[in-house]
N, C-alpha and C positions, 0 to 999 in steps of 0.2 A: 266601765271599761276603761284600761289604758291602751290607748291608741295614738297614732298622728303625735301631735303637741302633747298629749298627755303621757305619752310614753316618754318622750323627749325630757319633759320637766322632771318626771320620777329620776331618770338619768342624772339628769343636772344636779337633783337635790343629793344624790349617791356622790357626785363627783365634788360638792360642796363639802361632803362628810370627809372626803379623800383629804381635801384641803385642811381640813381643821384638824383632824389627827396626824398630818404632818407637822404643821405648826406646833403641836401638843409633844410630839417627838423629837423636836428641833429642838424645844427648851428643856427634854429629858436629858437628850445628849450632848447638849453644850453646857448642861451644869454639873456634867462629871469632871472628875480631878483630871487634870493636864498634866500631872507629876511635875518632876524637880526641871531646874532652870534651864540644865542640858537638854533636856528632851523638848522641852517648850523652843529653845533656839532652833533645833534641827526640824522641828514641826514647822516654822515661822519660814524657814528657808525654801522646804516643800509647798508651804501654800503662796508663797510669794512666785514661785515659778512656776505652778499650775494657774494662777490668776493671769501671770502675764503672758502664758501662751493661748489661752482661751480668749482674753483679749485680744489680743493680734489676730487670731483664728477669726472671730467672730465680725472683728471690722473688715478683713476682707469679704466676709460671706454677706456682708451687707451690701457690698457694690455688686455681688452676683444677684441678691436677691433683688434690687433697685433694677436691676438691666432685664430680668425676667419677668416683674411685675409688669414693668412697661409692654414686655412682648405679649404678656397673658390681655392686658387691656384692651391692645391696640387689634390683636388677632382674634381674641374671644369677647370679653365682656369684663366692666369693672367690678362685679361682683366675684367672680372667681378670682381675680386677681387680690381684693381685698381678703377673701379666705387664704391665697396663698402667703400673703404678708402674715395674715395671724397663724399659720400652720409654722409657717418658719421662725415666728418669735416663742411661740409654746414650745416647740421642741427644743428650742435652744435655752430656753429658760427653765426646762425641764433638766436640761443637761448640766448647765452651768449651777443650779442650785445645789443637785446631786454632788457634783464637783466641791463645790464650798463648804459642803457638811461633810464629805468624806475627806479632805487634808484636815478638817479640826479633830473628827473622830479618830484618825488611827495613833496620835498622842493619848486620847483616853481610853482607847482599846489598849496601851501597852501599859499605862497606869492601872486599869482596871486588872488587866491581866496578872501584875503583881499581888492582887489580892485575892483570884481565883479563877479555875477557867472558864466556869459558867459567869461571871462579872465581864469578861473579857468579851465570850460570845455576845452577851445580850448587849453591849455597848456595838460591837461590830455589825451587828444584825438589825439593831435601831437604827444605824445609821444607812444599812440598805432598804430598810423599809420606807426612809425619809424618801429615798429615789424612787422605790416603788410606786409609793401613793403620788407622788409628784407626776409621775409620767401617766397613770391612767387620771386623777384628777385634772389635770392641764389639759390633756387630750380631752375627757367627757365634756369639760366645760367649755374650752373652744368650739367642739362641733355643735353641741346642743345652743349655744348661745347664736351663732351664727345661722343655724335652723332655724329656731324662731324669730329672728330678723329678717331673714329672707323667706319666710314659709309664705307659701301659697299654696291652699290646699287644692285648688282645683288646675294648678301644675305642679304636682308634687315632683315630677321627675325632673324639671329645670332646678326646683330647689335641692336635690341631691346632687346634682350635675354641680352647682357651683362648690358644695363640700369637696369636691374632688381636688379643687384647688387646696384644700388645707391639708391633704396628704399629701400633694405636690411639694408645696412649703416644708412638710416634717421630713418627705424624704430626702429632700436637697439638703436640708441641715445635717441630717443622718450621715450621709454618703460622706460630705465632708470632714463632720465630726469623728466619723469612723477612721477614717483614711488619715485624716491629720495627725488624731491622736495616736491610731495605731503605728504610722511611722515615727512620731514622737519615742513613744513608749521603746519599741523595740531597737531603735538606733542606740537608744541609751544603754538598755539591757544589754545588747550583744556586744558594745563597745565596752560595758561595765566588765560583763563576764570574760571577754576573749584577752584582755589586758589584767583585770585584777585578779579573777580564779586561774586564768591558764596557763597566763605568762609569769605572773608575779607570785601565784599561790596564796593569796591572801583569802579570808573567806567572805562569804556573800553581804553585802550591806557593810563592808569595813569601811569606818571612817576615812581611811587613809585612801580610800579610791575616787578619785574626781568626779567619775560618772555617778556616785552614788545615790546624789540627791536627783539629777536628771532621771535615774532609773525610777524613783519612788516617785516623781510628778507625773510621768509617763503613765502610770499604774492608774492614776488618777484621771488624766484627760483621756487616756485609751479607753481603760476598762469601766470607768464611772459615767463620764459624760459621753463618751462614744457609744456605750452598750445602751445608757437611758436613751440617747436618741435613737439608734438601732430601734428598740423595740417600741418607741414612743410612735413609731411613724406604722411599725407593723400593727400595733393595736389600733390605730386610728383609721388604718388601710382596711383592716378587717369589719370595722362597721361600715365604713364606707362603699365598700364591696357590696355587703349584703344589702345594704339598703339602696342601693342603686340598681340591684337585680331585683329586690323588693317592689320598687317605685314602677316595673313594669307588669306587676302581676294582677290578676284580677281588674284590669281595667275594663271599662264598659266598652261596646262595640264602636264608639266614637272615641275613645280613647280618653273620657274622663275618669278622674280620679275616685274610687269607690271606698267607703270605711274598709273595705277588704283589704283595699292596697295600702290605706294608711297603717293597717294592721301589721304587714308585712314590712312596710319601712321603720316602724317603730320599735318591732320584735329585738333586733341586734342591740339598739339602746337600752330594752329592758334587760336583755341579759349583760350587758358591760354594767348595768347599776348593781343586780343581785351579785357581779360577781367581785367588785368592790367590796361592798359589804362582807363576802366572803373573806376575800384575801386579808380584809382587817382583821376579821376574827383570828384567821389563822397566825398573824404574828403573835400572838399573845402565848402561844403553845411552846414558844422557842426557850428550851431552858436545857441545860445537862448537869453531871455531875463530875467534881473534881477524879481525875484520873480517868476521864472518860477516853474509850478507844475510836480510833477514826470510823469503825463501824457505827458505835453507838451517835458519834456528831453526826455521819450520815443520814441515821437514821431518824435521828431528831428533825433534820431539815427534809426530811422525805415524808416524814408524818406530818409535818405542817403543811406542807404542798396537798397532800392527799385528803387531808381533813378540809383544805379549802375546797378542794376538787368536788367532793362528795358533797357540801352545803351548796355549792353554787348548783350543782344537779338537781337537790331538793327544791330550792326556790326557785329556779328555772321553771319546773313542773309548777308551781303556785301562778307564777307573773304569767305563763302561757293563757292559763284557764282566765285572766282578767283583760288579756290583750286584745280580745277582739277577732281573733282566730278563729275559723271555723273547728266546732268538736272533732272534727273527720280528722284533720290535720294536727291537732295539738300533740298527739303521742307520738306519730311518725318524727315531728319535729323537733321533739325533744329529745327523742332517741339520736337525733343527727349532734345535737347539744353532746350527750353524752358519749358520741362516738369523738368528737373533736376532744373532749375533757380525756377521756382514754388512750387516745393517739399520741396526745402530749405528753401524757405521765409516760407512757410507754417508749417515745422516743426519749426522754430523761433518763428512765432506767438503762436503755443500751448503750447510752452515752456514758452515764456513768459505769458499766461494766468494763468498758473499751478505756477508760482514762483512770479509773482509781485504784492505786496501788494493790490495795488489799486483792484486786482480781488478777487472774493468769494471765490474760494479754499483757498488761504495763508489766509485770513481773516477768515475763518470759522477754519482754527488751532486756530490762535490766541484767537477765543472765545472758543475752546475748553481748552486754557488755564486757565479759569476760575476755573475748576474742578481739576487741577492739571497737573503734570508732565505725569503721564500715559495716561489720554483721550489725550492730547497734542500728545503724541508720536504716539499713534493710529490712530489720525486724520491724522498727517503727512504720515505714510505708505500708510494710504488709498490712500491720495491723489499721492503721489509717485506711486503705484500702477494701480491708476487711469489714470494718466497722458501717461502711454505707449501705450493706445489706439490709440491715433490721430497719433503718429509717426508712429507705424505700419501700419496702413490703408494708410498712407501717403505714405510710402515706398514700400507698396504692388500694390497700384494703379500704383505710379510710373513704377517700376516693369514690371508692365502689358503692360502700354502704349506704353512702351519702346520696349519690345518685338513687340508686335503687329505693331509697325510702322517701327521697324528694320525688320523684317520679310516681309513686302510689301515693301521694297526698290528691286532696280534689281540686286544690288552687293554686299549689306551689308548684315549684319545679326543680331537677336535679339539680342545676348550675346554683340557684338558691340556695339549696340545701347544703352546697360544698364551702359557700360563702357564710354561712351559719356555723358549720363545724371549726370552720378558722375563728368564728367567733368566740364559741364554746372553748376552743383550745386554749385563747388568749384570755379568757374571762378571769382567770386566775392572777393575771400579770402582776397584779400589786404585791403579791407575796413571792412569785417566782422569781420577778426582779431583786427582790430583797435578797433572795438567797445568792444571785448572782452578784450584784454591786458589793454583798457583805467581802467577797473575795479579797480585792483589792486594799481593803481597808484593814483587814488582817495582815496581809501581806507587809503593807506599810507598817505597821504595827510593832512587827518582825523585826524588820528594817532601825526603826527608832530604838527598840530594845536592845538590840547590837550596837548601834552607834554610842548609846548613851552607857554602853557597858552595866546593861540591868544582871542582877543576878542570874544564874545560868537555871533557876527554875522557872523565872520568867520568859526565858527563850524558848524554854521548852513547852511552854503552853501556847505561847504566839506561832511556834514551829506547828503545833499540832492543829490550829486555825487555820494558818496558811496553807498546810499541807489539805486540810478540807476545804479552804478557799480554791485551789487549784481543781480540785473535782468539781465543785459547785458551778464554777465560770466555764468549765468545758460541758457540764450540763445546762448551762444556760445559752449556750452559744450551738446546742444542738437542739434546745427547744426554740432559739430564734430563726434558727435557720429551716426546720421541719415547720413553722409557724409561717416563714416567708412564702414558702410553696403554695401552702393552703391560700395564703391572702394573695398572692400572685396570681393563681389559678383562679380565684374570685375576679380578679380586677380584669385578667386576660378575659374572662367570661363578659364581664359588664363592657369593657373596649369592644366586643365582637358585637354586642347588641347595639352600643352607640354607634358602631362604624355602620352598622347593617348589614354584617356578614352572617347569611346563615348557615351556609358549608365553606368547606376548604376543600380544595381539588390537590390531593398532595403532589400530583403531576402536572401542577399547574406551571405555568413559565416561570414564574416567580417565588413559588412556594418553597420547592429544593434551594433555592440559591438563599432564600431568606432562613430557612432552618440551618442550613450549613454556616452560614455569616453568626445565627445567633448562639450555636453550639460553641464557636470560636471565640466569641467576646470575653466570657469569664476566663479563658488562659491567657488571652492578651491581659486582660485586667490584673488578673495574679502576677503575671510576669511584671507588668510596670510598677505594681505594689512591692512586690520581692525586691528588684532591681531598685527603688527607691530607697527601701530599708536597708541594702547592702550600701548604696554608696554614702548615706547618712550615718550607717555604724561605721564606715572606713573613717571618716572625719574625726567621730568620736575616738578610735581608736588611735589616731595619729595624735590627737591633743592629749589623752591620756597618758601614751606613751612617751611625750613630751614632758609632762608635768611631772613624772617619775624620774625622769632623767636628769630634769632643771632645777627642781625644789629640792633644796638641800633638806637633809633629814626629812623626807616624805616617808621612806619606808619606816623608817625608827621612829614614827610617831611627834615626832619634835617639831617639822615643817607642817603647814597649813596649805591643803589642795584648796583649788581655785573651781570652787561647784559653778558660779554663776557662768563660766564659761561655756563648760557643757551642757547647761540648760541653755543657752544662747544659740548653740551649735545645733543643737536637737530644734529648739523652736524654727531657726530658720530655714534647718533642712525640711522641716514637715511642712511647714507652710510652702514653699517652693514645691515640693514633690506631691503634694495633692493635687495640684490644679488639674494635670491632663486627665488621670483616672477620673477625675470627678465631672468634667466638663463632657468625657466621652459620654457618661450614663445617660448624661441628657440630651446630646447631640446627634447619637447614632440612631435612636428612633425617630427624630424630627427628619433628619435624611432620608431616611429607609422609607419613612411613610409618604414624604412627600414626593420621591423621586420614581419610587418602586409603586407605590401604593400600598391599601390597608390590608392586603390578602398577603403581600410579602413581610410587611411589619407582622403579623401573625404568627406566622411561620418563623421569624426572627424570634419570638419572645416564646414560643414553643421551644426552641434549641437552645433559648437562654435558660431557661428555667429548668431544663432536664439536666443539661451538663454544668449549670451554675449550681443544681442540687448536690450530684455526685461530689463535685469538687470540694465544694465548702466543707461538706462532713468529713472527707478525707482528709484535707488540711487542718481542720478544728480540731478532728481526735487524734491524729499522730502527733499533734503537736502538743494536746495535753497528755499524752499517754508518755512523750518523750519526759513532757518536764515532772510525770510523778516517779518516774523510774528513776530519775535522779533523786527525787526527794526519797523513795525507796531505800536506796543506798545509803542515803544518808540517814537513815535510821540504823545501820549497822550491819546492814544486808553488803553478801558480796565484797566484804573487807572494806566497807564505810567509806566517810570520809578520806581523801587523800590518796585511795587505792587507784590502781590502773583503772577499773571498772568504773570508779567515780570521776575519774579524767575523760573517758569516753562518753559518760553521761553527759556531764556538762557539755560535751560537742553535742551531741545529741538536742540536747535541750537549746543551746542556742539556735542549732538550725531550727527547730520547731516555733521558735520565739514568732518570728512572723506566721509562720504557718498558721497559728492558732490566735494570734491576735493582731494581724495587721490584714492578710489576704483573705483566709477562711470566714470571718464574719464580715468582712466588707463585702464578698458576692452576695449574701443575702440581700444586703441594700441595695445592690445593682442590680437584682433580679426584680425587687419591688419598684427600684426608680422607676427602672423602663417601662415597667408594664404602667404604671400610675401617669407618666407623661404620656404614654400613647393613648391613655382614657382619656384625659384631659383635652387633649387636641383632636380626638378622634374625628370631630365633624369636620375637621379640618383638612384631612385626608381624603382624596379621592381614587381612580383608578393609576392615580403616579403620573409624573411627568414623561417618564420613559415609559412609552407603550411597547408591545411585542405582538 
C-alpha cells in the first residue's frame, strides 16, 4: 500500500523526475541558435534588465522573510518558521529560473521562427515547459522533504500543520513577485504605448522607442516570474489544504492516528505525483504545421492539456487502489478528482471564448472601436462582467458536487472533497503553466524580430505565436483564479478546523462587519495596484517624451535611445509601489484575527474570496479581450493598423494592461495569502481583544 510516508516518497520521486526533465529541456532550449549579433545584443539588454530587477526585488524580500520568520518562530514554533523560509526560497527559485530561461529563449524563438512556425512554437513552448516543471518539481520536493524530516506518525496533524509555513512562504513571495512584476511590466508597456504608438505613431516594439526594452523586460518579470510564483503557491496550497483536512479524518476516539488517516493525508501527494507524469507526457504533443491558423494553434495547446487531464484521471484511479483508502470511498473520491479536472478545463474554455479574437465577444469589442474610445471601453467592461458568469457557476457546481460526493463516503468529508477537487484541478499544472509561460517568450520574440528588422514572414510567424500567447495567458489567468478559489475555500475550511470553529452565526456581532471588510479589500487592493501602475507609467511617459524631444535624430533612426533609464525608472517604481499592497495582505488578517476574533476573521475571508473572485475574473478577461481586439484589428479588420478603430483599440489595450497583468491576477494571490496567513496563526486567535 502507498499511504503516509510511502505516498510522500512516491510524490518525491516524481518531483525528481520533473527536475530531471527540466534540466534536459534547459539543455535543449539553450542549444538552439540565438540569431545574429543584432538579435543577441537586444536579447542581452533584456536579460540584463530582468536580472537587475529580480535581484533587487529579492533583496528587498529577503528582509521581509527574515522579519516574518522571527515572528513565526517566537509566536508559533521553529519548525513552521523553517518551512516558511524554504517555501519562500523554493517559490523564488522557481520564478527566477523561469525568468532566466525565458529571457534566453525569446531570441532563440525569433531565430527558430526564421525557419518555420513549428520551430518557433517548439522553442517557445519548450521554455514554458521548463517553468511548469520547475514549479511542480520544486514545490513537491520542498513539501515532501519537509514532511519526511518532521514526520511523526503519532501526531500527523502537527506534522502537516508545520507544512502550512511552506505555503505561507510561497504565498508571500508570490504576492510581491506578482505585484512588483506587474507594476514594472505595465508601467513600461503603458508608457511605451502612449508615447510611441499613440503620440509618435511608430509601431509596437520599434527600436526608436526608449521604453521598448523595459517593456520586454516587464513581460518576463511579470508574466513569467510572477505567474510562476503565483501558481507555485496555488499548487502547494492545494496539497497542504487537502493534507491538513485529511489529517483530521478517521482518527480514533482518543485522537490517535490510524492507517486510514495516513491514507487521506497521502492521497493529495499521490495525485500530485501522477499529475507530474501526465503533464510531462503532454508536453511532447505540441507541434503544428506551417500556415496554421489561430484556431489550429489554440487546438494544439488545448488538446495537450486535455490529453494530460485524461491521463491524470486514469492514473488517479490506479493509485487510489494502492492508497489504502477504503474500497467504498475510492469511486466517490475519484469522481471528485474528475470534477476538479473538468472544472479547470471548463474555466479555461470559457476564458478562451471571452478573450480570443476568433470569438464574438472580442470581435464585438473591436467593432465598437469604430465609434471611438468610449464605446470600445464600455463594450470591454461589459464583456469582462459577463465573463464572470461561467466561472462562478462552474466553481459553484464543482463545490456542490464535491460536497455531495464527499458526504457520501464512509470515512471522508465534504470539505476534504473540496480540497481534493482543488488538487485535481491543479494536477496538470506542469503543462497548463507551460502554455501560459510560453506567451511572454513569444511576445518578446516578436519584439526582437521587429527591432532586428527581420524579414516580414518572420514577424508574421511571431505575430501568430504572440496572438496565441495573449489567449493562453488569459486562459492561464482564468485557470489561476478558479484554482485559487477552490484552494482558498479548502484553506478556509482548514482554518476553521484549526480555530475550532464549528458554525458561524451570520448575524453575530462581528460576522457582518467582517464580511463587509472582506468584500471591500479586493477593491482597495485593486485601487492601490492600479494607482501604482498609473504613477509609474507617468514617470515613463515623461522620460520617453523627454528623449524624443532632446535626443537628436531619434525619430529619424540616427540617434540612439537611452533604454537603461526607462528600465531603472520601472525598477524603482515597482519596488516602491509594491510594499503597501503586499504588506496589506499579511497585516489585515492578523489585525482582524487578534482584535475581533477568529469568527470575524472567517467572515472577512468569506467576503474576500467571493468579492475577489468576481473582480479578478472581470479584470483579467476584460484586459485580455481589449488586447486581442487590438490584435484582431491589426490582422487587417476594421481598417487595420493606423485606422481610427486601431487607435481606439490601442487606448483600450492600454487601459486593460493593468487590469489583466497587475491587479486582476494579483487578486487571486491576495485571497490565498490571506487564508493561509489565517491558517498559520489560527491557534493564536481567540475571541478577540475587543469583546461585544
